[in-house]
Wavefront OBJ file of the C-alpha trace (Angstrom):
o trace
v -0.133 -0.071 0.037
v 1.200 3.625 -1.104
v 1.121 6.482 1.290
v 0.750 9.466 -0.744
v 2.264 13.014 0.891
v 0.897 16.180 0.609
v 3.904 17.867 -1.293
v 5.890 19.773 1.528
v 6.216 23.377 1.585
v 9.883 24.107 1.694
v 11.154 26.733 4.654
v 13.053 29.853 3.939
v 15.415 29.934 5.725
v 16.747 33.432 8.396
v 18.648 35.217 5.342
v 14.642 35.549 3.907
v 13.568 36.638 6.916
v 16.449 39.193 7.125
v 15.996 40.706 4.324
v 12.428 41.240 4.647
v 13.100 42.705 8.083
v 15.767 45.521 6.094
v 12.706 46.128 3.208
v 10.178 46.559 6.178
v 11.912 49.055 7.812
v 13.951 50.724 5.159
v 10.256 51.247 3.846
v 8.243 52.495 6.625
v 10.639 54.563 7.244
v 11.304 56.110 3.418
v 8.127 57.953 2.878
v 10.521 61.222 0.980
v 9.992 60.175 -2.781
v 6.253 59.263 -2.439
v 5.478 62.776 -0.668
v 8.529 64.257 -3.009
v 6.067 65.752 -5.550
v 4.342 67.806 -3.178
v 7.361 68.521 -1.293
v 8.986 70.550 -4.398
v 5.778 72.070 -5.394
v 4.266 73.367 -2.107
v 7.573 73.883 -0.234
v 10.571 74.319 -2.402
v 7.962 76.664 -4.816
v 8.888 74.258 -7.971
v 6.242 73.704 -11.228
v 4.795 70.708 -11.137
v 6.849 69.978 -14.976
v 9.899 70.503 -12.458
v 9.189 68.682 -9.897
v 8.532 65.886 -11.820
v 11.841 66.445 -13.789
v 13.746 66.445 -10.257
v 11.525 62.868 -9.305
v 12.781 61.769 -13.063
v 16.639 62.082 -11.621
v 16.179 60.041 -8.676
v 15.223 57.206 -11.346
v 18.223 58.289 -13.302
v 20.439 57.598 -10.677
v 18.562 54.820 -9.754
v 19.577 53.055 -13.029
v 23.084 53.744 -12.376
v 22.547 52.088 -8.575
v 20.541 49.077 -9.866
v 23.747 48.304 -12.733
v 26.197 49.100 -10.008
v 25.015 47.172 -7.410
v 24.270 44.267 -9.570
v 28.059 44.454 -10.580
v 29.313 45.169 -6.669
v 27.113 42.388 -6.190
v 28.643 39.777 -7.460
v 32.173 41.030 -7.362
v 32.312 42.248 -3.212
v 29.493 40.253 -2.650
v 25.846 41.081 -1.710
v 26.158 41.756 2.072
v 28.866 44.636 1.652
v 27.182 46.191 -1.831
v 23.425 46.512 1.001
v 25.791 47.773 3.577
v 26.763 50.511 1.515
v 23.244 51.146 0.064
v 21.817 51.845 3.690
v 24.290 53.751 5.128
v 24.924 56.151 1.567
v 20.684 56.406 1.109
v 21.308 58.054 5.121
v 23.647 61.377 3.696
v 21.871 61.121 0.172
v 18.446 62.048 2.045
v 19.910 64.324 4.269
v 21.628 66.452 1.252
v 18.406 66.097 -0.348
v 16.008 67.530 2.605
v 19.196 70.230 3.453
v 19.741 71.417 -0.026
v 17.709 74.858 -0.825
v 18.926 75.745 -4.342
v 17.810 74.057 -7.624
v 21.597 73.145 -8.759
v 21.970 71.255 -5.025
v 18.146 70.082 -5.202
v 19.411 67.793 -8.768
v 22.728 66.742 -7.306
v 20.898 65.258 -4.123
v 17.965 63.714 -6.411
v 21.081 62.088 -8.003
v 22.493 60.685 -5.365
v 19.278 59.703 -3.356
v 18.486 57.514 -6.388
v 22.148 56.079 -6.704
v 22.082 55.081 -3.197
v 18.373 54.334 -2.555
v 17.918 51.354 -4.992
v 21.825 49.966 -4.488
v 20.633 47.385 -1.572
v 17.990 45.580 -4.412
v 20.144 43.811 -7.125
v 22.079 42.729 -4.401
v 19.305 41.497 -2.091
v 17.816 39.917 -5.497
v 20.684 38.164 -6.246
v 20.843 36.972 -2.417
v 17.675 35.063 -3.138
v 18.377 34.305 -6.709
v 20.741 32.124 -5.141
v 18.433 30.041 -3.514
v 16.804 27.169 -5.233
v 14.964 27.670 -7.867
v 11.259 26.100 -5.663
v 12.196 28.701 -2.501
v 12.453 31.458 -4.706
v 8.881 32.511 -6.259
v 7.536 32.390 -2.122
v 11.141 34.853 -1.163
v 10.737 37.386 -3.642
v 6.942 37.221 -2.491
v 7.858 37.548 1.567
v 10.127 40.415 0.671
v 7.363 42.515 -0.940
v 4.946 42.153 1.362
v 7.488 43.177 4.015
v 8.124 46.247 1.481
v 4.509 46.777 0.824
v 4.053 46.752 4.845
v 6.587 49.386 5.496
v 5.000 51.310 2.855
v 1.393 51.019 4.288
v 2.870 52.026 7.425
v 4.960 54.921 5.961
v 1.662 56.664 3.484
v -0.756 56.849 6.475
v 1.782 57.965 9.398
v 4.042 60.535 6.326
v 0.934 61.723 5.179
v -0.214 62.876 9.228
v 3.157 64.488 9.510
v 3.107 65.946 5.919
v 0.625 68.194 7.184
v 2.668 69.863 9.474
v 5.595 70.600 7.234
v 7.941 67.814 5.278
v 11.495 68.366 7.366
v 10.347 65.111 9.699
v 10.211 63.009 6.475
v 13.550 63.376 5.752
v 15.411 62.658 8.812
v 12.486 59.650 9.393
v 13.992 58.330 6.216
v 17.688 58.433 7.336
v 17.431 56.974 10.686
v 15.582 53.773 8.870
v 18.682 53.501 6.474
v 20.659 53.218 9.745
v 18.480 50.426 11.019
v 18.242 49.087 7.466
v 22.077 49.160 7.513
v 22.095 47.580 11.308
v 20.123 44.563 10.130
v 22.025 43.855 7.705
v 25.357 43.640 9.562
v 23.851 41.580 12.469
v 21.987 39.073 10.636
v 22.634 38.492 6.312
v 25.153 36.211 5.303
v 26.662 36.629 2.378
v 25.214 34.129 -0.266
v 27.755 35.183 -3.112
v 29.044 31.880 -4.576
v 32.499 30.625 -4.341
v 34.675 32.562 -7.120
v 36.315 28.603 -7.312
v 32.831 27.063 -9.005
v 31.591 30.417 -10.215
v 33.431 31.441 -13.546
v 34.103 34.532 -14.538
v 31.672 35.793 -16.636
v 31.526 39.068 -18.723
v 28.252 40.762 -18.527
v 27.835 42.940 -22.060
v 28.901 39.660 -24.920
v 26.856 37.836 -22.925
v 23.402 40.489 -22.644
v 23.921 41.860 -25.961
v 23.288 37.762 -28.003
v 20.530 37.534 -25.343
v 17.323 39.134 -27.434
v 15.280 37.131 -24.442
v 16.588 39.266 -21.710
v 16.841 42.410 -23.786
v 13.222 41.896 -24.501
v 11.798 41.298 -20.971
v 13.933 44.264 -19.590
v 12.340 46.911 -22.572
v 8.567 45.492 -22.243
v 9.358 45.781 -18.074
v 10.858 49.353 -18.916
v 7.076 50.648 -20.993
v 5.440 48.860 -17.663
v 7.259 50.689 -14.899
v 7.103 53.616 -16.781
v 3.039 53.738 -17.164
v 3.052 52.503 -13.165
v 5.392 54.902 -11.919
v 3.988 57.546 -13.260
v 1.211 57.353 -11.234
v 3.058 58.225 -8.171
v 4.144 61.012 -9.701
v 0.510 62.860 -11.420
v -1.908 61.355 -8.411
v -1.164 63.853 -6.156
v -1.178 66.230 -8.561
v -4.687 64.909 -9.318
v -5.904 64.984 -6.678
v -4.720 68.468 -5.422
v -6.321 69.735 -8.203
v -9.979 68.124 -7.211
v -9.245 69.441 -3.420
v -7.483 66.764 -1.616
v -5.464 67.527 0.473
v -2.156 65.285 1.611
v -4.205 63.455 4.055
v -6.278 62.382 1.824
v -4.018 61.192 -0.916
v -1.519 59.098 2.040
v -4.840 57.229 2.946
v -5.552 56.355 -0.520
v -2.029 55.418 -1.561
v -2.231 53.681 1.648
v -4.883 51.557 0.350
v -2.508 49.870 -1.642
v -0.147 48.865 0.395
v -3.168 47.622 2.955
v -4.467 45.590 -0.045
v -0.546 44.038 -1.448
v -0.241 42.950 2.175
v -3.247 41.323 2.880
v -3.595 39.925 -0.309
v -0.244 39.071 -1.376
v 0.177 36.047 0.601
v -2.818 34.254 -1.093
v -1.477 35.757 -4.304
v 1.478 33.485 -3.835
v -0.794 30.475 -3.544
v -2.859 30.704 -6.546
v -0.251 32.491 -9.008
v 2.631 30.360 -7.983
v 1.933 27.186 -10.447
v 0.584 30.075 -13.093
v 2.489 30.627 -16.308
v 4.783 33.437 -15.872
v 4.456 34.853 -19.179
v 0.480 34.864 -18.979
v 0.253 35.950 -15.348
v 2.565 39.543 -16.074
v 0.627 40.201 -18.771
v -3.015 40.321 -17.596
v -1.248 42.648 -14.439
v 0.179 44.776 -16.754
v -3.354 44.911 -18.113
v -4.496 45.485 -15.037
v -2.017 47.992 -14.055
v -3.233 50.099 -17.733
v -6.603 50.081 -16.769
v -6.015 50.912 -13.495
v -3.919 53.690 -13.285
v -6.327 54.926 -16.558
v -9.316 55.045 -14.658
v -7.343 57.111 -11.949
v -6.387 59.888 -14.782
v -10.487 60.716 -14.605
v -12.235 60.223 -11.303
v -12.528 62.497 -9.303
v -13.807 61.370 -5.560
v -12.298 59.519 -3.148
v -14.121 56.414 -3.868
v -13.386 56.195 -7.560
v -9.547 57.066 -6.458
v -9.483 54.244 -4.309
v -11.516 51.436 -6.421
v -8.452 52.907 -9.487
v -5.994 51.762 -6.562
v -7.758 48.868 -6.125
v -7.142 47.452 -9.738
v -3.764 48.776 -10.284
v -3.074 47.500 -6.806
v -3.934 44.156 -7.863
v -2.193 44.172 -11.406
v 0.937 44.896 -9.015
v 0.691 41.919 -7.043
v 1.036 39.899 -10.374
v 3.852 41.946 -11.396
v 5.569 41.644 -7.976
v 4.587 37.973 -7.385
v 6.222 36.703 -10.870
v 9.281 39.606 -11.507
v 12.254 37.971 -8.906
v 11.371 34.775 -10.123
v 10.992 34.755 -13.859
v 14.438 37.036 -14.145
v 16.379 34.385 -11.672
v 15.479 31.489 -13.770
v 16.359 33.411 -17.620
v 20.058 34.463 -15.742
v 23.433 32.323 -15.977
v 24.299 31.345 -12.672
v 27.170 33.506 -12.561
v 25.582 36.587 -13.827
v 22.885 36.281 -11.269
v 23.759 39.720 -9.626
v 24.472 41.648 -12.946
v 21.469 40.173 -14.857
v 19.447 40.901 -11.345
v 20.697 44.514 -11.620
v 19.693 44.914 -15.163
v 16.079 43.909 -14.391
v 15.562 45.538 -11.669
v 17.237 48.937 -13.632
v 13.861 48.836 -15.720
v 12.035 50.037 -12.435
v 14.620 52.878 -12.146
v 14.275 53.699 -16.347
v 10.153 53.863 -15.559
v 11.270 55.863 -12.136
v 13.409 58.584 -14.114
v 10.510 57.956 -17.353
v 7.350 57.961 -15.773
v 7.016 61.337 -13.319
v 8.576 63.161 -16.755
v 6.548 61.522 -19.133
v 2.827 61.135 -16.812
v 3.335 64.877 -15.676
v 3.983 66.365 -19.839
v 1.624 64.887 -20.691
v -1.266 65.507 -17.435
v 0.007 69.330 -18.073
v -0.513 69.999 -21.872
v -2.453 67.456 -22.594
v -4.700 67.189 -19.713
v -6.542 64.321 -17.479
v -8.350 62.214 -20.410
v -5.197 62.028 -22.726
v -3.520 60.860 -19.987
v -6.285 57.985 -19.285
v -6.764 57.138 -23.391
v -2.351 56.400 -23.145
v -2.269 54.143 -19.646
v -4.945 52.146 -20.794
v -3.529 51.716 -24.569
v -0.354 50.858 -23.164
v -1.945 48.611 -20.671
v -3.379 46.739 -24.088
v 0.349 47.084 -26.052
v 1.599 45.075 -23.088
v -0.348 42.341 -22.961
v 0.377 41.544 -26.254
v 4.363 41.868 -25.871
v 3.935 39.981 -22.473
v 1.992 37.128 -24.316
v 4.273 36.855 -27.393
v 7.290 36.513 -25.554
v 5.960 33.151 -23.551
v 7.047 30.464 -25.546
v 10.891 31.370 -25.398
v 10.412 31.905 -21.995
v 9.718 28.759 -20.865
v 11.621 27.455 -22.993
v 14.607 29.126 -21.362
v 13.060 28.670 -17.715
v 13.021 24.920 -18.277
v 16.266 24.729 -19.825
v 17.631 26.279 -16.855
v 15.726 24.371 -13.703
v 16.931 21.516 -16.160
v 20.927 22.558 -16.338
v 20.734 22.300 -19.962
v 21.677 25.029 -23.235
v 18.374 26.669 -24.344
v 18.907 25.943 -27.813
v 16.466 25.838 -30.642
v 14.257 28.273 -28.282
v 13.678 29.876 -30.842
v 11.406 27.802 -32.729
v 9.292 27.097 -29.436
v 5.760 26.416 -30.707
v 3.364 26.474 -27.673
v 4.991 26.752 -25.126
v 7.139 23.570 -25.154
v 10.824 23.410 -25.215
v 12.454 22.036 -27.997
v 14.780 19.066 -26.776
v 11.272 18.086 -24.603
v 11.613 14.580 -26.469
v 15.142 14.717 -27.139
l 1 2 3 4 5 6 7 8 9 10 11 12 13 14 15 16 17 18 19 20 21 22 23 24 25 26 27 28 29 30 31 32 33 34 35 36 37 38 39 40 41 42 43 44 45 46 47 48 49 50 51 52 53 54 55 56 57 58 59 60 61 62 63 64 65 66 67 68 69 70 71 72 73 74 75 76 77 78 79 80 81 82 83 84 85 86 87 88 89 90 91 92 93 94 95 96 97 98 99 100 101 102 103 104 105 106 107 108 109 110 111 112 113 114 115 116 117 118 119 120 121 122 123 124 125 126 127 128 129 130 131 132 133 134 135 136 137 138 139 140 141 142 143 144 145 146 147 148 149 150 151 152 153 154 155 156 157 158 159 160 161 162 163 164 165 166 167 168 169 170 171 172 173 174 175 176 177 178 179 180 181 182 183 184 185 186 187 188 189 190 191 192 193 194 195 196 197 198 199 200 201 202 203 204 205 206 207 208 209 210 211 212 213 214 215 216 217 218 219 220 221 222 223 224 225 226 227 228 229 230 231 232 233 234 235 236 237 238 239 240 241 242 243 244 245 246 247 248 249 250 251 252 253 254 255 256 257 258 259 260 261 262 263 264 265 266 267 268 269 270 271 272 273 274 275 276 277 278 279 280 281 282 283 284 285 286 287 288 289 290 291 292 293 294 295 296 297 298 299 300 301 302 303 304 305 306 307 308 309 310 311 312 313 314 315 316 317 318 319 320 321 322 323 324 325 326 327 328 329 330 331 332 333 334 335 336 337 338 339 340 341 342 343 344 345 346 347 348 349 350 351 352 353 354 355 356 357 358 359 360 361 362 363 364 365 366 367 368 369 370 371 372 373 374 375 376 377 378 379 380 381 382 383 384 385 386 387 388 389 390 391 392 393 394 395 396 397 398 399 400 401 402 403 404 405 406 407 408 409 410 411 412 413 414 415 416 417
């Protein structure tokens, strides 16, 4: 008689929970970027377009941060890179809050982007070093912790912002120091030993990797769509007569829904086709942020946030594990850095595109462009599905991903070999 046991879900190592603590602490105290447009327009007196450009400067620094963080993660280790990022963030965020001239604000904004995101590719590489069966849960835990912190940050920061924005910068700096202490005490090094990791150059490998390039470009467009809402939503709500506290409360719904729903999403989506989940999620984000551009009431804004948050959850469940499955073992840190750079590119392009479109074409045009972009992203991600399935299967079985270009119906060409 054979007894069939239910599959046991592998326990996550302490590394994941330590990384989750850093994500929570840094995000709970890191509300400056979410309120940066309001700080620049209301306290520094900048125009919305100039404020959007300053937010984009943070994105410029972030692009360099992701690439640098991935490179450092492979060279000096994941742990040291995260420490450098959090301590550098402390200095940069204080400099931004102290800057009172436009050139100083620009320079500090770039520095904030360069330092704030340095830990992301290193932390992602540490998770990518785990066995494939643990990755989706591990990335899900990090995303959950980040958004629990985000919920705390938006509610408390919205209340504090009514009395001035200066305190937000100091809280952000203290949180970065606290995150560095957690890394120092609790995060071990996971970088594979050099003798087991043949040295590979990123650029020659990357330029031949058409799937990786296509996935990164697609996600640059997605993050541009998604992140423009953090520059346009506060402007839209301010124009409708809503104050910072109301904006903070509506934005907090994003984090609350993620905290409540993301663990369930990992269970529901963990066994699904990643490309399909990503495609549908991008479509939902396009619909949600498009609706948010034209609704006026708080209830309507909350509904739009709910829709794009559900799409955001789907992206987050699959994003890290999908790119980890694409990456060669010797280039995990750098591949995760390039993947994370898509987020930073969107953080640069989104505020610029969103504020320019809002100011010069109006809210209806912004809504239409967002909806059409979501549809185009859905089609593009679906088109990449067969190649993505072939590559992932090849990596899991430690086989070269040959003939992936000729895959039909999502089935690896070597399946019957």
